[in-house]
N, C-alpha and C positions, 0 to 999 in steps of 0.2 A: 471562585478563587483560582489560584494558579501555581509551577516549580521554578527552580532557580536557573535553569539554563535557558537561553534564547535560541534553542535549537528548533528550526522549522521542520515539522514532520506531521504526518497524520497518524502517528502511533501515540498510545497513552504514555504519560510521563512515568519513568521508573521510580520517581520520587514517592515518599510516603503521602498517600492521599487521605486527608482528614475530612473530606467532604461528607456532610452528615446524611445527605440524601442518596438515592439510588443512581446507578448509571447504566441500567439495562433499557431494553427497548420501550418498557412502559414509561420510564423516567424521561427518556428522550422525547417520546410522544407527548408527554405532559408539558415539557419545555416548549415544544413547537406550538401547542395549542395556547400556552400562556403568552407566547410572542404575539400571536395574532390578536388575542384579547387586549393586550396593551396597546397594540397599534390602533385598534378600533377605539380605544379610550382616548388616547393622546391625539390621534389624527396625524401623527408624523413619526419618523425614526430619529431624525436630527431636529432638535428644536428650531423653528424658523429663525429665531435670533441668531443661531449659530450657522444654519444653512445659508443665510444671506451674507455671511462673511467669506464664503468659499467662492473661488473663481467661477465664471459661468461653466456650465457643463458642456464641454466641447472636446473633441479628440485633439491631443497635442500635435502641433505642427512639427515638421522634421527639424526646423530650425529653432524650435522652442528651447530657451535656456532654463526656464524655471521648471523645476520638477512638479508632477502632479500633486495635488493635496494628499496628504496621508492622515488616515483616520485609524485609531486603535480602539478595539473593543476589549476591555479587561474583564476577566471572568466571563468569557464569551459563550460558555455552556455548549450548546449544539450548533452554534454559528448561525442561528436563524436570523438574528439582527443584521449581522454582516452580510448575509445573502441578500436580504432585502435592500440594504443600502447599496450594495453592488449593482443591483438592477436599476436603482434610481439615479446612481452616480457612477456610471461604468468607467469613467476616466479618472477615477480616484484610486489610490493605493490603499488597501484595507489590510490591517493586521489584527488577528485574533489571538489573545493569550488566555491560557487557563492552566490550572494546576494539573488537569487531565484533558486530553483531546478525545477521549473515548467516546463521547457522544456526538462528535463532529463527523460529518461525511468524509470519505477519503478526498484528499486535495484534488484528485483527478476529476471529482464530480462537482467541484466548486467553481464559480466564475474565476477567470484567470487573474483577476485583480485582487484576490484574496490570498493572503499568506497566514498560516497558522503557526504558532510557537508556544511551547510550554514555558510558564513562568509563574512563580509564586508571588502573589500580590504583596507579601510581607517581606520579600527579599529584595536586595539592592538590584536595580536595573543593570543590565550589562551595558558596556560602553556604547554599542551600536543602537541602543534604545533611547539613549539620553537626548532630549530636545529634538526628537525625530518627528513628532506628530503635530499636526495643525488642530486636531480634535482628539480628545480622549473620552471615551463613553464607558460607563459601567452601569449595571442595572441588577437590583435585587441581591445585594450582598449583606442584607440585614442580618442573617444568621451568624456571619463571622464578624460582625461589628458589635452586635448586642452583647453587653456584659451583664454582670449581676447588679450593677448600678448605672444611673445616668452618667455618672463621671467616667466610669469604665468605657461605656459606649462612646463618649465624647473623645476620650484619649485614643481609642482605636480609630475613630473617624479622622482624627487629626493625623494619625500615622498613615492611613489610607490616602488622604488627600495630598500629604507631603510626598508620598511616593509617586502618585499619579502626576503631581506637579513636575517631577523631574522628566517625565516623558514628553512634556509639551514644549513646543517651541515658544520663544517669547512672542506674546500676542495670540497664542493658541488658546483654545476653549476646552473647558471640562464640562461634561454633562453627566449627572448622576440621577438615575431614575430609581425611586425607592418607594416602599410601602409606608404610609403614615399610620402605623399600627396603633398608636395611642388615640387616634381618632376613629377607630372602628365603631360600628353601630350595628344593630339588628334592623333589618328591612322586612316589613310584613306586607304581604299582598293586600291584606285587608286590615288596616290598623285598628278598626273598630272591633274586630273579632277577637284580638288578643289571643292568638293561638299560643298555647303553652309551649314553651321551649326552655325548660330549666337548664338542660345541659349547655345549650348555647349561651344562656345568661351567665352561667358560671365561667365558661370558656371566655366570654367577652370581658368579664370583670378582671380576669387575669391578663388578657390581651392588652387592655387599656392601660396597664401599668408598665408596658414594655415600649421600647423605642422612643423615649422622650428626646433622645439626642437628634432625632430626625428633624424636629422643628428648629434645631439650632445649627443645621449644616451651613447656613449662610455665615454665621458667626465663625464656624470652624474654618471655612474658606477664607474669610477675611483675615483670620489669625495667621494663616499660612502664607499671606502675602498676596492672594489673589484679589482681583478687582471686579467691579460690576456684578457681584454675587446677588443672585435673586432665586427665590423659591416660588415655584409655579404650582398651584393646586389643581388637581383633577378628581372630581368627585365620582363615585361609582354610578355608572349608568344602570337604570333599572332593568333594561333589556339584556344587559350582560351580567347581572348580579348572580343569577343561578349558575352560569357557566363559571364565573370566577370562583364562586363558593365550592363547586365540585372540583375545580382544579386545585383549590387549596386543600380540600379533603384528601385528594390523591397525594399531595405533598406530605401531609401529616401522617397518612398511612405509610408512605416510603420511610419516614423517620421512625415510626413505631416498629416497622419490620426490618429496619436497617441498623442505624447507629444505636438504637435503643432496644434492639431485639434481645429477648431473654431477661429483660430488666422489669421491675414493677412499674417504672415510669413508662416503659414502652407498652406494657399491658393496659395501663390506664388511658394512655393516649389512643390506642387502637380502640378501646371500649367507647371513648369519647367520640371518635370519628363515626362509629356505627350509630350511636344515639343521635348525634347531630344530623346524620343523613336521614334517619327516621322522622325527626322533628321537621326537617325541611319539606317533607311531603305535605305538610299543613300550610305551606306558603310563607315560610320565614327562613331567612339566611343571614349569616354574618357578612357584612360588607367592610371593606378596608380601602379608604381613599388613597390615591396615589399623589406623589410629588415628583417634580423634575427640578433639580437645582443646577443652575448654570453660572459659570464664572470664567474670567479670562486671566491668563498669566500676563503680568505687566511686560510691555514690549522692551523695556530696558533691564529686565530681570536677568540675573546672572545664575549659573548653576550653583 
């Protein structure tokens, strides 16, 4: 997520930060690890459908009239995705926005084509952000979209897409990478052994009731006026399943010790994390498939 100003800085936002997870060195390390796991799973940073719409990667000529492509990463976290894209597309202009930049490196340590700014995903974009970008990317904003019901999740997803649409130039592309939580499952190293995992099974039964709106993101994008919307599925790789599971345990532990600290819910979540870790030693983990949803803003679209 992200604050209301488009002020470019490497300092944390002064606005109220409602992020449910941590922002310390452990959290930043988890985000970095998570980024590389996603890249190994997807095999790309920008979906090839979108990457192929960008001009060839070459330095701009001195007489070049067209500006370089602009790419925004919204809810940019630790800026890991931006840094990777900067290395593969060094002649693009990359902008990262989040409610807090506390987990990002100082701007002096980032590639020169990356600029960071604080912005609240749910606030109106400033004038200098409107229709500025050829590509807008966001990843893993599940926790801020999920509601008490599927309809609440859909309503928030529509609000998110409507806001991101305002950042895109006509003809620009949106890429949303997300967890398909409702399709989560247990993966056993030896299916015949049926290693007992009662805590994971209870956790999974709750998990599968969440995130039903993810399957309907194509519908959401079409409702907001976007075209060529498509959902791409990426199943959990067995060789990455343990690492993803442990990364998710770290995330749940952060929540138990952070936003839920001192509550009964936090105590139960912390206890669940410990029990699932113990059960995983018998060769069983919770897996969650990934999706990437892409869509384009019509070329004749107006603000």
